[in-house]
N, C-alpha and C positions, 0 to 999 in steps of 0.2 A: 555355298557352305559358309557358315559363320565361324570365325576363329577368334579366340582370346588368348593372348600370350602375356604372361607376367614374368618380368625379369627380376633378378635380385635387386637391381636398382629401384625398380618399381615397388617392390615390397618394402625396401628401406624408406622410400618416399612415403608410402602409406603408413608405415610405423611412425615416421616423424610427424605426419599430419594428425594421426590419431593421438599421439603424445601431446601435440599442441592443443588439440581439442580437449583432452583430459585436463591439461593445465588451465585452460580457460574456464572450465567448469569448476576446478578446484579453487582457483583464484579469480573470481569474477571481476569483470571490468566495470568501469563507471556506468556504462550503458545499462547493465542489469540493475545496478543500484538505483539509477534514475527511474527505470521502469517500475521497480518495486515501490519506490517512493511515490510515483505518480498514482499507482494503484491504491496505495494507502490514503493519499489525499482524496482521491475519488470516493473511496469507501467512507471516509469521514464526512464529506459533503452529503452523500446519500444518507448517512446515519442521521445527520441533523434534519434533513428535509423529510425523512420518513419516520421521524420520532423514534429513532433507535430501532429501525426495521419493525416498528409497531410494538416494541417492548416497553417504551417509557410510559409510566403512569400519567394519566391526564392531570391537568392542573385542577386544584380545588376551586369550587365556585367562588369563594372569596378572593382567590388569586386572580381569577378571570375578571371579576368585577374591578379589582384594583388596577390591573394591567389594561383592561379594555379589550382584550382578545384572549384566545385560547391557545395561541402558539407556544409550544413547549420549547424552551431554551433559545428562542429567537425573538429578541426585543430589538437590540441595536445591530445585531449581526457581528459584534466585535469578537466574540469567542470563536465563532465559526471562521471568521476571517483571519484570526490569529494562528490558525493551524499551520504548522511548518514542518518541513523535513530537513534533517541534517544527516550527513554521512560521516562516519568515523571508521576508517579502514574498510573492512568488508561488512559494515553494519549500517543499517538505515534506521533512523530514530524519528518517530512521529511525535510531535509535542503540540499540546494546546496550552500555550503559556499564560494566557489571560482571557478575561471575559467580562461581560457586563458593561454597563454604561461608563463605569469608572475604571475599566480595564484592569480590574483587580487580578493579581496572580493567584489568589485563593479560590476564585469562582470555579474554574474547571475542576479543582479537587473536590469541592463541595458536591458538584453534580456527579463526579465519577464515583464517589463513595457514599453519597447521601449524608444527611445530617439527622439530628433528632427530630427536626420538624419538616424535613424535605426528603422525598423518596430518592433513591439512587436512580440516576439516569446516566449511564456510562457514555461519555463522549468519545472514548477510545476503547476498543475491545477487539479481541480476536474472535471473529464470527465466521460461520460457514461462508457467508458472502465475501468476506475479506479473503479467506483462503482460496476461494475460486478466483478472485481477481489476481492474487499473487501467483497462483498456478498458471493462469493465462499469460501473465507477464513473463514468467520463467519459460513457459513453452515457446513463446514468440522469440525470446532471446536464444534458446537452444536451437530453434528452427533457423534463425539467422546464422548461428555458428555453423550449423550443418551445411547451409547454403554456401557460406564462405569456404567451408572445407571442400565442397565440390568444385568451387572455382579454383582453389589452390591445386586441385588434382587435374586441372586441365579441361574442365567442362566448358 
């Protein structure tokens, strides 16, 4: 015969563990922010390599001739390499601070919004692919919290 007994102390312990779990979700730790930042950086790298997940317009023939190749937004790699994550409180911020051979701070903005002579090629965007990556990072974090919760309960 299988028997399970729960005492008042056990319920109090469970309440405390659930409360701690709720607090961890309400006020995430640095591990979650790091995971979210890593997911954002990964998405940005893929965005550059896949030409905006295939959404960036190709270069004009004259631009290809001048550059000697048809790679969109990848000449020196400075803009892609400049991508950085910063954490402020419970917020993660992805920034692409400069780009181009001269490392100009204006270059990412030109591509993000487009200009009169250049089509828009967003280097930073909230896409379905990014949302999947962020969801996976959060799911792993919650899974780790639950695993730790089980250990706290004597597993």
